C-alpha positions as CSV (number, residue, x, y, z in Angstrom):
1,M,56.7,-54.0,46.5
2,L,55.3,-54.2,50.0
3,R,55.2,-57.5,51.8
4,F,51.8,-58.2,53.2
5,G,49.8,-60.9,54.9
6,F,46.0,-61.5,54.4
7,C,43.4,-62.2,57.0
8,G,39.8,-63.0,55.8
9,S,37.1,-65.6,55.7
10,G,33.9,-64.7,53.7
11,R,32.8,-64.2,50.1
12,F,33.9,-60.6,50.0
13,A,37.2,-61.5,51.3
14,A,37.7,-64.4,48.9
15,Q,36.9,-62.1,45.9
16,S,39.2,-59.4,47.3
17,L,42.0,-62.1,47.7
18,S,41.5,-63.2,44.2
19,L,41.7,-59.7,42.7
20,I,44.5,-58.5,44.8
21,S,46.6,-61.7,44.0
22,E,46.5,-60.9,40.3
23,K,49.0,-58.1,40.9
24,A,50.4,-58.5,44.4
25,R,50.8,-61.9,46.1
26,P,50.4,-62.1,49.8
27,E,53.0,-63.8,51.9
28,W,50.4,-66.0,53.6
29,V,46.7,-66.3,54.4
30,I,45.0,-66.6,57.7
31,T,41.3,-67.7,57.8
32,N,38.8,-69.2,60.1
33,A,39.0,-72.8,61.0
34,P,36.6,-75.2,59.2
35,R,33.1,-75.1,60.8
36,P,30.1,-77.4,60.7
37,S,27.6,-76.7,57.8
38,G,24.5,-78.3,56.3
39,R,22.3,-81.0,57.5
40,G,25.1,-83.5,57.6
41,I,27.1,-81.1,60.0
42,R,30.1,-81.6,57.9
43,L,33.2,-79.3,58.5
44,Q,33.4,-76.8,55.7
45,N,36.4,-74.5,54.8
46,T,35.9,-70.8,54.4
47,P,35.6,-69.3,50.9
48,V,39.0,-67.7,51.6
49,F,40.6,-71.0,52.4
50,N,39.3,-72.5,49.1
51,K,40.5,-69.4,47.1
52,A,43.9,-69.4,48.8
53,E,44.4,-73.1,48.1
54,E,43.4,-72.5,44.5
55,I,46.0,-69.7,44.1
56,G,48.7,-71.8,45.9
57,L,49.2,-69.6,49.0
58,E,50.4,-70.7,52.4
59,I,47.4,-71.0,54.6
60,R,47.0,-71.1,58.4
61,T,43.6,-71.5,60.3
62,T,42.5,-70.0,63.6
63,E,39.6,-70.0,65.9
64,R,40.3,-66.6,67.5
65,L,43.3,-64.8,66.1
66,S,44.0,-62.2,68.8
67,A,44.1,-65.0,71.4
68,D,46.0,-67.5,69.3
69,A,49.6,-67.2,70.7
70,G,51.0,-69.7,68.2
71,T,49.7,-67.9,65.2
72,L,50.7,-64.5,66.5
73,E,54.2,-65.8,67.0
74,W,54.2,-67.2,63.4
75,I,53.3,-63.7,62.1
76,K,56.2,-62.1,64.0
77,I,58.6,-64.6,62.4
78,S,57.5,-63.6,58.9
79,M,56.8,-59.9,59.8
80,P,55.3,-58.4,56.7
81,D,55.1,-54.6,56.2
82,L,51.2,-54.7,56.7
83,I,48.3,-57.1,57.1
84,L,45.2,-56.9,55.1
85,V,42.2,-57.8,57.3
86,I,39.1,-58.1,55.0
87,D,35.7,-59.7,55.9
88,F,37.4,-61.7,58.7
89,G,34.7,-61.9,61.4
90,H,37.3,-61.3,64.2
91,M,37.8,-58.4,66.4
92,I,41.4,-57.4,65.9
93,K,43.2,-56.4,69.1
94,E,46.8,-55.7,70.3
95,P,49.4,-56.8,69.8
96,L,48.3,-57.5,66.2
97,L,47.0,-54.0,65.5
98,S,50.5,-52.5,65.8
99,M,52.7,-55.6,65.1
100,T,53.6,-54.4,61.6
101,E,55.0,-51.1,60.4
102,L,51.9,-50.0,58.5
103,G,49.4,-51.8,60.7
104,C,46.2,-53.7,59.7
105,I,44.5,-52.3,56.6
106,N,40.9,-53.0,55.9
107,I,38.5,-52.7,52.8
108,H,35.0,-51.8,54.1
109,P,32.1,-51.5,51.6
110,S,30.7,-48.3,52.7
111,M,31.7,-44.6,52.9
112,L,32.8,-44.6,56.5
113,P,31.8,-43.4,59.0
114,S,28.4,-44.5,57.5
115,Y,27.3,-48.0,57.8
116,R,29.9,-49.3,60.3
117,G,29.3,-53.0,61.0
118,S,28.9,-56.4,59.4
119,A,26.1,-55.8,56.9
120,P,26.8,-52.4,55.1
121,L,25.6,-53.7,51.6
122,Q,22.5,-55.1,52.7
123,R,21.6,-52.1,54.9
124,A,22.4,-49.7,52.1
125,L,20.1,-51.6,49.8
126,M,17.4,-51.9,52.3
127,D,17.5,-48.1,52.9
128,G,17.1,-47.5,49.2
129,L,20.4,-45.7,48.7
130,R,21.5,-44.8,45.0
131,E,25.1,-44.5,45.9
132,T,27.4,-46.1,48.4
133,G,31.2,-46.5,48.4
134,V,34.3,-48.3,49.8
135,T,36.7,-47.3,52.4
136,I,40.3,-48.2,52.9
137,F,41.3,-47.6,56.5
138,R,43.6,-48.7,59.3
139,L,42.0,-50.7,62.0
140,D,42.0,-49.5,65.6
141,E,40.3,-51.0,68.6
142,G,36.9,-49.7,67.7
143,M,34.4,-51.0,65.1
144,D,35.3,-49.7,61.7
145,S,36.5,-46.5,63.3
146,G,40.1,-46.2,62.4
147,P,41.8,-43.5,60.3
148,V,40.9,-43.4,56.6
149,L,43.5,-43.8,53.8
150,D,41.1,-43.5,50.8
151,R,37.5,-43.7,49.7
152,V,35.8,-44.6,46.3
153,S,32.2,-43.9,45.6
154,V,30.1,-46.6,44.0
155,S,26.7,-46.1,42.3
156,I,23.7,-48.3,43.1
157,A,21.6,-49.4,40.0
158,D,18.0,-50.3,40.3
159,E,18.8,-53.9,39.3
160,D,21.6,-54.2,41.9
161,D,21.3,-56.8,44.7
162,T,23.7,-57.8,47.4
163,A,25.7,-60.0,45.1
164,S,26.2,-57.4,42.3
165,L,26.9,-54.6,44.7
166,M,29.5,-56.9,46.4
167,D,31.2,-57.3,43.1
168,K,31.1,-53.6,42.4
169,T,32.5,-52.4,45.8
170,C,35.0,-55.2,46.0
171,R,36.5,-54.4,42.6
172,A,36.5,-50.6,43.4
173,G,38.2,-51.2,46.7
174,C,40.8,-53.8,45.4
175,E,41.7,-51.4,42.5
176,K,42.3,-48.5,44.8
177,L,44.2,-50.6,47.4
178,L,46.5,-52.0,44.7
179,E,47.6,-48.5,43.9
180,Y,48.9,-48.2,47.4
181,L,50.5,-51.6,47.5
182,T,52.2,-51.3,44.1
183,Q,52.7,-47.6,43.1
184,I,52.6,-45.4,46.2
185,P,55.5,-45.6,48.6
186,P,54.4,-45.8,52.3
187,E,55.8,-42.2,53.0
188,G,53.1,-41.0,50.6
189,W,50.2,-42.7,52.6
190,R,48.1,-40.2,54.5
191,F,45.6,-41.5,57.1
192,L,42.9,-39.0,58.2
193,P,40.7,-39.5,61.2
194,Q,37.0,-40.2,60.5
195,G,34.6,-37.4,61.3
196,T,32.1,-37.6,64.0
197,E,29.1,-36.5,61.7
198,G,27.2,-39.0,59.6
199,V,28.0,-42.0,61.8
200,S,25.6,-44.9,61.3
201,L,25.6,-48.6,62.1
202,A,25.0,-51.6,59.9
203,P,24.5,-54.5,62.3
204,K,24.3,-58.2,61.4
205,I,21.1,-59.1,59.6
206,E,18.7,-61.3,61.6
207,K,16.7,-64.0,59.9
208,S,13.4,-62.4,61.1
209,E,14.2,-59.3,58.9
210,G,13.6,-61.4,55.9
211,R,9.8,-61.6,56.5
212,I,7.8,-59.4,54.1
213,D,5.5,-56.9,55.5
214,W,2.9,-56.2,52.8
215,D,1.9,-53.0,54.6
216,D,5.2,-51.5,53.4
217,S,5.4,-49.7,50.1
218,C,6.3,-51.5,46.9
219,K,9.7,-49.7,46.9
220,K,10.5,-50.8,50.5
221,I,9.6,-54.4,49.8
222,S,11.6,-54.4,46.5
223,D,14.6,-53.0,48.3
224,R,14.3,-55.6,51.0
225,V,14.2,-58.5,48.5
226,R,17.3,-57.1,46.6
227,A,19.1,-56.9,50.0
228,L,18.1,-60.2,51.7
229,S,17.0,-62.7,49.1
230,L,20.6,-64.1,48.9
231,S,20.9,-64.5,52.6
232,P,19.1,-65.0,55.0
233,G,16.3,-65.0,52.5
234,T,13.0,-63.0,52.1
235,Y,9.7,-64.8,52.7
236,C,6.0,-64.7,53.4
237,D,3.3,-67.2,54.3
238,C,1.0,-68.7,51.7
239,G,-1.5,-71.2,52.5
240,G,0.1,-72.1,55.8
241,K,3.4,-72.6,54.2
242,R,6.5,-70.5,53.7
243,L,7.1,-68.9,50.4
244,R,10.5,-67.6,49.8
245,I,10.7,-64.7,47.4
246,H,13.8,-64.3,45.3
247,K,13.0,-61.8,42.8
248,V,10.3,-59.1,42.2
249,S,9.6,-56.0,40.1
250,P,7.4,-52.9,41.0
251,S,4.0,-52.5,39.4
252,D,0.9,-50.3,39.5
253,G,-2.2,-51.3,41.3
254,S,-3.8,-51.1,44.7
255,G,-5.7,-53.3,47.1
256,K,-5.5,-54.7,50.5
257,P,-1.9,-55.4,51.4
258,G,-1.0,-59.0,50.5
259,E,-3.9,-59.4,48.1
260,L,-3.4,-61.1,44.8
261,L,-4.5,-58.5,42.3
262,G,-4.2,-60.6,39.2
263,L,-1.5,-61.5,36.7
264,E,0.9,-59.4,34.7
265,D,2.2,-61.4,31.8
266,G,1.4,-64.5,33.7
267,F,3.3,-63.4,36.9
268,P,1.2,-62.7,40.1
269,V,0.8,-59.1,41.2
270,I,0.6,-58.5,44.9
271,A,-0.8,-55.3,46.6
272,C,1.5,-53.5,49.0
273,G,0.8,-50.7,51.5
274,S,1.3,-48.4,48.4
275,G,1.6,-49.7,45.0
276,A,2.1,-53.4,44.1
277,I,4.9,-55.8,43.1
278,V,5.2,-58.6,40.6
279,L,6.6,-61.8,41.9
280,K,9.2,-63.1,39.5
281,Q,11.0,-65.8,41.2
282,V,9.8,-67.8,44.3
283,Q,10.7,-71.0,46.2
284,P,7.8,-72.9,47.8
285,E,8.6,-74.6,51.0
286,G,10.4,-77.9,50.4
287,K,10.8,-77.3,46.6
288,K,13.3,-75.7,44.3
289,I,13.5,-72.1,43.1
290,Q,11.0,-71.6,40.2
291,N,9.6,-68.7,38.1
292,A,6.5,-67.2,39.8
293,D,4.3,-67.7,36.6
294,E,5.0,-71.5,36.9
295,W,4.4,-71.4,40.7
296,I,1.0,-69.6,40.4
297,R,-0.4,-71.9,37.8
298,G,0.2,-74.8,40.1
299,S,-1.1,-73.0,43.3
300,R,-4.6,-72.8,44.6
301,I,-4.7,-69.1,45.3
302,R,-6.9,-66.9,43.1
303,A,-7.4,-63.1,42.6
304,G,-8.6,-61.6,45.9
305,D,-6.8,-64.1,48.1
306,I,-4.4,-62.8,50.7
307,I,-0.9,-64.0,51.4
308,C,0.9,-62.9,54.6
């Protein structure tokens, strides 16, 4: 069994740690130091810290790993065969890149070289893809540009959102990675350089990207909601207040973009640039998430009114 360390911070990393640890236990876990969160500005541990603590793994936190001399020396002392770096949020540099025999191995939820960057799942959903994948590769000094060990394709269903697609890609990637960690000896690992064709970027999602543009098609709006409703949130303005939109479904109909066309089984139907969508779940400003049929009954908007 190969000895490995684990570096990660976010939800994708926490789920990966959980799945991998069921069959192969990391020597240790490194994650981001606690950071302020919420209105109370309380320090909050990362999802990986919480998961590692639950599993009972040795944990070390850092602000910036590649510049953290103490933590780098600590890694040298334990010297695993490789380091898994998943959803960590750090640029990994030398000497860490080549510190271990097999280097730093990453699970990236796209078919590299497509969708390099921090938001591959959201960007794939926003682009309306029907298939994506997960790539296992060795880190180099570029952004998601290192040589590839393996890839697994993953289908995208109409009902998938970022959370469900994260689960699909994480499970597919961890299952494939565990084959290498537990069944395939290192001399059987083959890393191939990424091609130069099909390179695309998946930059960090900005909050402003969550605003709904009703001039877009119902398909494009639906894809945006699936991609961004979890974070940072999709929204529009209604009566001078922000209305967050958590769930929608496509519908027939036409009208001025943003116009309330009527109700479908009690749920509001809004015209888009082409087609229409049904609001299923919304969150009025300052209130909790609620079904849109409940919200429309208590609102003052009527058929023919425009939301923007």
